[in-house]
Every structure is written in structure tokens, then in C-alpha cells.
C-alpha positions in Angstrom: -126.1 61.6 -112.1 -126.8 65.3 -112.1 -124.2 67.9 -111.2 -126.2 68.8 -108.2 -125.7 65.4 -106.6 -122.0 65.2 -107.7 -121.2 68.6 -106.1 -123.5 68.2 -103.1 -125.5 71.3 -103.8 -128.6 72.6 -102.0 -131.0 75.0 -103.6 -133.3 77.5 -102.0 -136.3 79.3 -103.7 -137.8 82.3 -102.1 -141.0 83.3 -104.0 -142.0 86.7 -102.6 -144.5 89.4 -103.4 -141.9 91.7 -104.9 -139.1 89.3 -106.0 -138.2 85.7 -106.7 -134.8 84.6 -105.6 -133.1 81.2 -106.3 -129.9 80.5 -104.5 -127.5 77.6 -105.0 -125.2 76.6 -102.2 -122.4 74.0 -102.2 -121.8 72.1 -99.0 -118.0 71.8 -98.6 -116.1 68.9 -97.1 -116.0 70.7 -93.7 -119.8 71.2 -93.8 -119.6 74.9 -94.7 -122.0 76.6 -97.1 -120.5 78.3 -100.1 -122.8 80.4 -102.4 -122.1 79.4 -106.0 -125.2 80.7 -107.8 -127.9 83.4 -107.5 -130.9 84.2 -109.6 -133.1 87.2 -108.9 -136.2 88.3 -110.9 -139.1 90.6 -110.3 -142.1 88.7 -109.0 -145.3 88.7 -110.9 -148.6 87.0 -109.8 -147.9 87.0 -106.1 -149.7 89.0 -103.4 -149.1 88.9 -99.6 -147.5 85.4 -99.9 -150.4 83.9 -102.0 -150.5 83.0 -105.7 -152.8 85.1 -107.8 -151.7 83.8 -111.3 -150.1 80.4 -111.7 -148.6 81.2 -115.1 -147.0 84.5 -114.1 -145.5 83.0 -110.9 -144.2 80.0 -112.8 -142.6 82.3 -115.4 -140.9 84.3 -112.7 -139.6 81.2 -111.0 -138.3 79.8 -114.3 -136.3 82.9 -115.1 -134.8 83.0 -111.6 -133.9 79.3 -111.8 -132.3 79.7 -115.3 -130.2 82.6 -114.0 -129.0 80.6 -110.9 -128.2 77.5 -113.1 -126.1 79.6 -115.5 -124.2 81.2 -112.7 -123.6 78.0 -110.8 -123.1 75.8 -113.9 -125.5 73.1 -112.7 -128.8 71.6 -113.4 -131.4 72.2 -110.7 -134.0 69.5 -110.1 -135.3 70.2 -106.6 -135.6 73.1 -104.2 -136.2 74.0 -100.6 -139.2 76.3 -101.0 -140.1 79.1 -98.7 -143.7 80.0 -97.9 -145.4 82.8 -96.0 -148.8 84.6 -95.8 -151.5 85.4 -93.3 -152.7 81.8 -93.5 -149.6 80.7 -91.4 -150.5 79.8 -87.8 -148.4 78.8 -84.8 -149.1 77.1 -81.5 -147.1 75.5 -78.7 -148.0 71.9 -77.8 -146.8 69.2 -75.4 -146.2 65.5 -75.8 -145.5 62.8 -73.1 -144.1 59.3 -73.4 -142.9 56.5 -71.1 -139.2 55.9 -71.5 -138.8 52.3 -72.7 -135.5 51.1 -71.4 -134.9 53.6 -68.5 -132.6 55.4 -70.9 -133.7 57.9 -73.6 -133.1 56.7 -77.1 -133.5 58.4 -80.5 -136.8 56.5 -80.9 -138.1 57.9 -77.6 -137.3 61.4 -78.8 -139.0 60.8 -82.2 -142.1 59.4 -80.4 -142.5 62.3 -78.0 -142.2 64.9 -80.8 -144.7 62.8 -82.8 -147.2 63.0 -80.0 -146.7 66.7 -79.6 -147.3 67.3 -83.3 -150.4 65.0 -83.3 -152.6 67.9 -82.2 -155.8 67.8 -84.3 -155.7 70.2 -87.2 -158.5 70.7 -89.8 -158.3 69.0 -93.2 -157.7 72.4 -94.8 -154.4 72.8 -93.0 -150.9 71.4 -93.5 -148.2 70.8 -90.9 -145.0 72.7 -91.8 -142.8 72.3 -88.7 -142.8 70.7 -85.3 -139.8 72.3 -83.6 -138.6 71.0 -80.2 -138.3 73.7 -77.5 -137.2 71.7 -74.4 -137.7 68.4 -72.7 -138.5 67.2 -69.1 -137.5 63.9 -67.6 -139.3 63.0 -64.4 -138.6 66.1 -62.1 -135.9 67.6 -64.2 -136.9 70.4 -66.6 -135.3 72.5 -69.3 -133.4 69.7 -70.9 -132.1 70.5 -74.4 -130.8 67.1 -75.4 -132.3 64.2 -73.5 -130.5 61.4 -75.4 -128.9 58.8 -73.1 -130.4 60.3 -69.9 -132.1 58.0 -67.4 -135.7 58.3 -66.3 -139.2 56.9 -66.5 -141.3 59.7 -68.1 -140.3 62.2 -70.7 -142.2 65.3 -71.7 -141.5 67.5 -74.7 -142.6 71.0 -75.6 -142.8 71.9 -79.3 -143.6 74.8 -81.5 -146.1 73.8 -84.2 -146.4 75.8 -87.5 -149.2 75.1 -89.9 -150.3 76.6 -93.2 -153.3 76.5 -95.6 -153.2 73.3 -97.6 -154.5 75.0 -100.7 -152.0 77.9 -100.4 -149.2 75.3 -100.2 -150.5 73.3 -103.1 -150.7 76.4 -105.3 -147.1 77.6 -104.8 -145.9 74.0 -105.1 -147.8 73.7 -108.4 -145.9 76.8 -109.7 -142.6 75.1 -108.9 -143.6 71.8 -110.4 -144.7 73.5 -113.7 -141.0 74.5 -114.0 -140.0 70.8 -113.9 -138.8 71.0 -110.3 -139.5 69.0 -107.2 -140.0 70.5 -103.7 -137.7 68.9 -101.2 -139.6 70.7 -98.3 -141.7 73.7 -97.6 -140.2 76.0 -95.0 -141.8 79.0 -93.2 -139.9 82.0 -94.5 -139.4 83.5 -91.1 -137.8 80.4 -89.8 -135.4 80.4 -92.8 -134.5 84.0 -92.2 -133.5 83.2 -88.6 -131.2 80.5 -89.9 -129.2 83.1 -91.8 -129.2 86.2 -89.6 -129.2 85.1 -86.0 -126.3 84.1 -83.8 -126.6 81.3 -81.2 -125.9 83.8 -78.4 -128.9 85.9 -79.5 -131.1 82.8 -79.6 -130.1 81.9 -76.0 -130.4 85.4 -74.6 -133.8 86.0 -76.2 -134.3 87.8 -79.5 -137.1 88.9 -81.9 -136.8 88.9 -85.7 -138.9 91.1 -87.9 -138.6 90.2 -91.6 -140.2 93.1 -93.6 -140.9 91.9 -97.1 -143.0 93.3 -99.9 -146.4 91.9 -98.9 -146.0 90.5 -95.3 -144.0 91.1 -92.1 -142.9 87.8 -90.5 -142.2 87.8 -86.7 -140.3 85.1 -84.8 -139.2 85.1 -81.1 -136.4 82.9 -79.7 -136.0 82.3 -76.0 -133.4 80.0 -74.4 -132.3 78.8 -77.9 -135.8 77.7 -79.0 -138.5 79.2 -81.2 -141.3 80.3 -78.9 -143.6 82.4 -81.1 -144.1 83.1 -84.8 -146.7 85.2 -86.7 -147.4 86.8 -90.0 -148.7 90.4 -90.4 -150.3 90.9 -93.9 -148.9 94.4 -94.5 -145.4 95.5 -95.3 -143.2 97.4 -97.8 -145.8 97.6 -100.6 -147.9 99.8 -98.3 -145.2 102.4 -98.4 -144.9 102.1 -102.2 -148.7 102.5 -102.5 -148.6 105.6 -100.4 -145.9 107.2 -102.5 -147.8 106.3 -105.7 -151.2 107.8 -104.5 -150.0 110.9 -102.8 -147.5 111.9 -105.5 -149.6 110.6 -108.4 -146.8 108.5 -109.9 -147.0 105.0 -111.4 -146.3 102.0 -109.0 -143.1 101.1 -110.8 -141.7 104.6 -110.4 -143.0 104.8 -106.8 -141.0 101.6 -106.0 -137.9 103.1 -107.6 -138.3 106.3 -105.6 -138.8 104.3 -102.4 -135.6 102.2 -102.9 -133.4 105.1 -104.1 -134.5 108.1 -102.1 -137.0 107.3 -99.3 -136.1 107.9 -95.6 -138.1 106.4 -92.7 -137.1 109.3 -90.5 -138.0 112.9 -91.5 -135.3 114.2 -89.2 -132.7 112.5 -91.3 -133.9 113.7 -94.7 -132.7 116.9 -96.2 -135.0 119.7 -97.4 -132.4 120.8 -99.9 -132.1 117.4 -101.7 -134.5 117.4 -104.7 -136.1 114.3 -106.3 -137.7 114.1 -109.8 -141.2 112.4 -109.7 -142.6 111.1 -113.0 -146.2 111.7 -113.6 -149.0 109.7 -115.2 -150.7 110.1 -118.5 -147.8 111.8 -120.2 -147.8 114.8 -117.9 -144.5 116.4 -117.1 -142.4 115.3 -114.2 -142.4 117.2 -110.9 -139.7 118.1 -108.4 -140.1 117.6 -104.7 -137.7 117.5 -101.7 -136.5 114.3 -100.0 -137.8 115.7 -96.7 -141.4 115.9 -98.2 -141.0 112.3 -99.3 -139.9 111.2 -95.8 -143.0 112.9 -94.3 -145.1 110.4 -96.3 -142.9 107.4 -95.6 -142.3 107.8 -91.8 -145.9 107.6 -90.6 -146.4 104.3 -92.6 -143.2 102.8 -91.2 -144.2 103.8 -87.7 -147.5 102.1 -88.2 -145.8 98.9 -89.4 -143.5 98.8 -86.4 -146.3 99.4 -84.0 -148.3 96.5 -85.5 -145.2 94.3 -85.0 -144.8 95.6 -81.4 -148.5 94.7 -80.7 -147.8 91.2 -81.9 -144.7 90.8 -79.7 -146.7 92.0 -76.7 -149.5 89.6 -77.5 -147.0 86.8 -77.5 -146.2 87.4 -73.8 -142.4 87.3 -74.4 -141.7 91.0 -74.6 -139.8 91.1 -71.3 -137.6 88.1 -72.2 -136.1 89.6 -75.4 -132.8 90.6 -73.8 -130.8 90.6 -77.1 -133.3 93.0 -78.6 -134.7 93.1 -82.2 -133.2 92.1 -85.5 -134.9 93.6 -88.6 -134.3 92.1 -92.0 -135.9 91.9 -95.4 -135.6 94.4 -98.2 -137.5 97.2 -96.5 -135.2 97.1 -93.5 -132.4 98.7 -95.6 -134.2 102.1 -95.8 -132.3 105.0 -94.3 -133.8 105.8 -90.9 -135.6 102.4 -90.4 -133.2 101.4 -87.7 -133.6 104.7 -85.8 -137.4 104.6 -86.0 -137.5 100.9 -84.9 -135.4 101.8 -81.8 -137.8 104.6 -81.0 -140.9 102.4 -81.3 -139.6 99.2 -79.7 -137.4 100.8 -77.0 -134.8 98.0 -77.2 -131.5 97.4 -79.1 -132.1 97.0 -82.8 -129.8 95.8 -85.6 -130.2 95.1 -89.3 -129.8 91.4 -90.1 -127.8 90.3 -93.2 -126.8 86.7 -94.0 -123.9 85.4 -91.9 -121.8 82.2 -91.8 -121.5 81.9 -95.6 -118.6 81.9 -98.1 -118.4 82.1 -101.9 -120.4 84.8 -103.7 -121.0 86.8 -100.6 -121.1 90.1 -102.5 -124.3 89.0 -104.2 -126.2 88.0 -101.0 -124.7 89.9 -98.1 -127.9 92.0 -98.0 -131.0 91.9 -95.8 -133.2 91.3 -98.8 -131.5 87.9 -99.3 -132.0 86.7 -95.7 -134.8 84.2 -96.5 -133.1 82.9 -99.7 -129.8 82.2 -97.9 -131.7 80.9 -94.8 -133.4 78.3 -97.0 -129.9 77.0 -97.9 -128.8 77.0 -94.3 -131.9 75.0 -93.4 -131.4 72.6 -96.3 -127.8 72.0 -95.3 -128.9 71.3 -91.7 -131.6 68.9 -92.8 -129.2 67.0 -95.1 -126.7 66.7 -92.2 -129.4 65.4 -89.8 -130.7 62.9 -92.4 -127.1 61.6 -93.1 -126.5 61.1 -89.3 -129.8 59.2 -89.0 -129.0 57.1 -92.0 -125.7 56.2 -90.5 -127.3 55.4 -87.1 -129.9 53.2 -88.8 -127.2 51.4 -90.7 -125.4 50.7 -87.4 -128.6 49.5 -85.8 -129.3 47.2 -88.7 -125.8 45.7 -88.4 -126.2 45.2 -84.7 -129.4 43.4 -85.2 -127.8 41.1 -87.9 -124.9 40.4 -85.5 -127.2 39.5 -82.6 -129.2 37.3 -84.9 -126.1 35.3 -85.8 -125.3 35.2 -82.1 -128.7 33.8 -81.4 -129.7 36.9 -79.4 -132.2 38.4 -81.9 
């Protein structure tokens, strides 16, 4: 038996455009999540959520996994794997069933969700998630948990998320080359919501903007359920590219300048603060002000936020986001990003870092770890649900055996 099973561990793997993060969480006896291991490596071979080089991606994953194993003192055999990219699509669907015994059972709920997710999709696409939004029984609407309720006809609304089958196979292949199994593929944006949102925000209505290196993921929760999700294939790397081209500096140095000195609001950047900019081809470095840098960064950030605002308006839920916007991901940490977002979206904005965790919180209490920690939260939830179902199935099996002996089977 592996240490992972003995210690009841769950492992998340976030393979992004700019970094690969492996997180190891231990589920405690009171069903809390304790972070016990983290591995982070620069990502090679990924672009906008897609695999460009299987070997490079596999090597990045292997290094991150080795680092996480060393820190957690465990052997990792399977992971909850995040996926993103412009190939992700979402739609809202409805399913209807007749209630068998005038009282809703778990089987009825499974059946109605199965019907909702049975929408025809092309052979090139793969179903990622079918997330229940709400149920209706006869004339009563807006039911969150119909179990045990009486009625004749039940309807369910569900949010369906699909991805490209080939894209999914490629990233799974990279993981399998490292000798690992994929427990489940999870949409990165959904995972981020598990780690940064509170239940109150979900109920009141909230939008989450996860700004990664290659993509921006958007999710909208209304009345506690996911109503809309989308991926915009531009993000933080656009800012890095602008810095590299305009100031004629290598990409690696442009990324370092962005992380250490960039400001998304030129009003907040000092003209007196000087930055050394390395040149290319052995030319001497140059000096520029931080304010000059911000004048390059701010227009790109405003463009990114405006693209996100257009998507939110396209969803039709803009007026229902009472709790405002949560921005997360590595690029959300930039000085001035919060202020620019408030100006563009004209709603309350906060920066989202992982919440509800214990253990090595100093390593992961950062917006750039939102997806990686969210994968653990999702995995813990799935394990809890599966354990409950297994217990219920065991009880049903015993009831059937008892009835058989009583001659009632």
C-alpha cells in the first residue's frame, strides 16, 4: 500500500503556460485540507493551455512532482489534473424525468442529470463537467436539493463544460509519461472557484477572473450555482511580450521586470524610481523609470479587463453580480491591477487567494496557487461524495439482502 493511500492524500497538478505546480494535500479526520507538499517549476512546451512539446511538458511535470514528493515524503501515483484553453466550451442544458415512487431518490437525481448531460456533442469533444444548477418539481422551482421531496415530474438545469478530446489526450499523455494516472480532468476556472470563493459570494452573485500566463478564465456564480464559464486566449504573457518588444530585452528578463517592477496603473508608478533593463546581443543595459514601464503595461491590462467585461456582458448576468468581481492568478498580484479592474468593471473587486486550508499555507497563500489548491479542494469534495455514495450503496445492498431473506425481494 502506498503512503498516499495510508495518509489519505489528494494531489493536484496545474500545468500552465508559465508554470507547473504540483500540490499535495492531506485530508484530516475532520475532513479539513492540510497542504503537506508543493512542487513548482517553470513550464516548457505549453502555450495558451495547449501542449506544444510532449517531452518538454513531461519533463516539467516530472520535476514538479519530484519536488512535491520530497516535501510531502510520499509517493505520488495519481493526480487531479487541471485543463484550460480556448477549446473549452460551456452551455446550459435541461433534463426532465418522471419521479418513480412519488418521492425523489438519489437514483432520480442521477437520472435527471444524466439526461441533461446527454446533449449531443461531436466526437471531437469530451465532457468535462455536468454541474447541477437547480431543480423543479411539478410547479415548485428553484430547489437546490430535491432528495426526499414528493412530486410527479422533476426538471433539472445543469451547466455543461466540454473540451477538445485531442487537447485532453495530449495533456493526459504528458502525465502518463511520468508514470502517473489521471483521477479526473478538471476545468481550471472551476478549480480556482473552489479555492478562492466563499459560499456567501456564490449565493449573492460573483464573477471570477483567473489571469494566467496564456489564458484568462471567467466563471460566474448566481444563487450558489455556476451559470457561465469561458476562456479568453490572451493573458499575462501579452504584457511580457510588450515589455520585451518595446524595451528590446529578452523574454526571460521581460518576465522578471514584469514580476518585480511593473505597475498596471501609471498614476501609482514613480517617475523617480529607476529600473535596469538588460539588452540583447551583448549590448549594455539601459536605465528607465518605473513610470515609463507602467505606461506600456497599463494599456495592455486595460485591454485584457475590457475583453473580460465584454464576455461578462455577453453572458447576460452582469446585473446579477452583486458580490462583484474576484481576480486571481499570477498576473492579478501586479501593483495597480485591483485599481484598474475597479475602474473598468465599475463594481467591487478583490484579489482572490486560497482560503480554507491549513498546513504549509505560507507556500500557497498566493493568487498564483489558486488553481493548484482548488484542484485539491475539488478532489477532497469528490472523495467525500464517492465515500457517501459507497456507504449508501452498501446500505441498499444490505436492505435488498434482508428483504430477500424475508421473502420480499
